[in-house]
N, C-alpha and C positions, 0 to 999 in steps of 0.2 A: 380601215383596212384597204379600201380602194385607193386612198391617198398614198398609203405606204407602197402599194403595188405599183402605182404610177411613178412614185419616186424611185423605187428599185429599178423599174424599167428604164427610166431616164438615165440613172446612173450607169446601167449596163450599156445603154446606147451611146452615152458620151465616152465611156471607156473604150468601146469598140471603135469609135471615131478618133480616138487619140486625144480626147479633151480632158481626160482624167488620168491620174497615175503618176509615175515617176520615170524620167528619162535620164539614164546615166551616161555621161559623156566624159571621156578621158582626153586630156589635151596636153601637148608638150608646151613648155613655158613660153616659147617664142610665138606660138600661134595667135594669142590674143592681140599681139601688136599689129596685126593686119586689121584694118578698120572694118572690113566686111564681117568678121567673125563676131565682135561684140555687137554690131548692128543686127546680125541675125539672131543672136541670143535675146536682145531687147525686143525684137519684133515677135519672136516666139512667145516670150512671156506676156506680151500684150495680147496676142491672139489666143493663147491657151493659159489663162491665169490659174487654172485649177491643176495644171501639171507642175509637179515639183522637178526642177532641173537640178540634178546632182552632178556638179562639175568637179572633176578630180584631176589635179595636176600631176603629171608623171612624165617619165622619159618616153621617147618614141618606142623603145624596146618594150617598155611596160604597157604602152597603149596597145601594141600588137598582141602581147601576151594576154591582156585583160579582155580583148575581143575574142580571142580563141577560147578562153575559159568562161566566157559569157558573163563576166562581172561588170562589163559596160556594154552599151548598145551601139554607140557611135564613137569614133576616135578621130582626133585631129593630130597629125604627126608630121615629122620630117621624113624624107625618103629613107627606107631601109628595105632589105630583102624580106618579103612576106610569104607566109604559107599560102597554098592554093585556096584555102578555105575563106580567104579575105578578098574583098573587092576594093578598088581604089578609084577615087575621083580626084584629079588634080585641081585644087581650088585656085591656086595662084603660083606664079613663079616670080622670084625677085633676085637681084644681084647680091653677091656677097661683098662685104666691105672690110677693108683693113681698119683696125681700131688702134690708134696711136696716141701716145701722150702728146700734149700740145707742144712740148719742147723737142720732140723727136726730129732729127735731121731730115727725115723723109717728108715732113709736113710741107716745108717750103718748096714751092714749084710743082707740087703734085695735085693741084686742085682738080685736074681733069681725071685723076686716077693714077694707079701704079700697078705694076705687075707683081705677082706673088714672089717671083724670083728675087725681087729687091728685099724681101724679108728673110732670105736664106740664112743670114748670120745672126738673126735676132732671136732672143729668148721668147717663147710663146707662153701666154696665159690662156688656158683652155679648160674645157670640161674633162674630167678624168675618163679614161677608156671604159672603166667599169660603170659609168653613169648610164650608158646605153643611148647616147645621143647619135642620131643619124649624121650629124655634122662632123663627128669625130672621124669616121671613115672617109667622108668626103674630103676633109682637109688633108688627110694623109695621101689620098689619091691625087689631089691637086698639087701638093708639094712634090710628090714623086714625079708627076708630069713636068713640073718646073725644074727638076734636077736636084732636089735636095730632100733631106728628111728633117722635119721640124724638131727643134729641141724644146721640150716642154719644161719650162723652169718652174711653173706654178700651176696648180690645178684648183678649180673651184666649181661647185655644182650649180651655181646660180649665175646667170648672165650679168645681173647687176653687180655681183661681186667681181666677175671678170673685168667689167668695164672700170670699176673702181680701182682694181689692182693695176690696170693699164695706166690710169690717171696718176697713180703713185709711182709710175716709172719702173715697174717690175717686168715689163715686157710688152709685146704686141699681141693682138688677137685678130681673129677673123670671125665675123658674125653676119647673119642676114641683115639686109639693108633696113628692115623695119625697126631695128634697134636704134637707128638714128633718132627716133622719137624720144629716146632717153637722153636728156640734157644733163651732163655731168661736167662741171668745170675741169679743165685740164685734159679733155679728150677731144680728138679730131678723128673723123671718119673719112676714109678715102675709098672710092669704088675700085674694085679689082678689075683690071682690063683683060685678064685671061678669059678666053671664050667660054670655058666650062665653069667659070666661077659664078654659078647661079644655083639657087636652091628652090625647093617647092614646099608648099603645105598640102598635105594629102588629107582627104576625108575618107575614112576607112570604115567598112562594115563587114559583117559576116555575110557570105553569099547566101541568097535565098531566105534570109531571116531579116525581116523588117517589120517592126511593129508600126501601127498607125502614127504613134508619137514620133518615132524615129524618121518615118517617111516624111512627115510634116516638117520636121527640123531640117532634114537634108534638102528638101525642096526650097525652104526659105534661104538656107545657107548658099546653095548653088545659085539661086537667083540674085542674092546680094553680091556674090563674087563674080557674077556675069558669066557663069559656066554654061 
């Protein structure tokens, strides 16, 4: 009986310290392409092997909604307008890049980058508006500032599919620079030279609500990201 009491006390103590239980994390598909995020996940699993990490891929809009309804505890997302109940830490900023097929006329001579206005007459391959990606609204805003409205010729819910469709010659796209790690034959990436052509990865939580597990994960992630 004493052993069982000691065990129960130890379990309770470890749970209180965040060493036991489940941590639910929602993330947008582009977030793991930043090296600091998988590094933080690996470090957390090493430090807290008894904690089950429940990682759920979703759109940025779904990340925000899931935090509000408390179905996840931590969110990794692209910038979007958020309710006042959520707090944000900017983990990183990165440039946006144009995604072109290797045979596209703009590839030659644009090694140092190109301006978004140079894509004004191009068909775009991009996420659907209904997907809830923070990148969709940003692309519309950037194109408007560049003096045109993009023509979306093809939609796809996955970035890998978008890149593959660009390789097939169905259009051009704009994605975060971290996607350059995806090597697909027939695709070339070019940095956009427009000053506002940058995006961020946000770490989002509910204000005033932080479990020990979530706190430990956030501390690891911000340390890995150098925040």
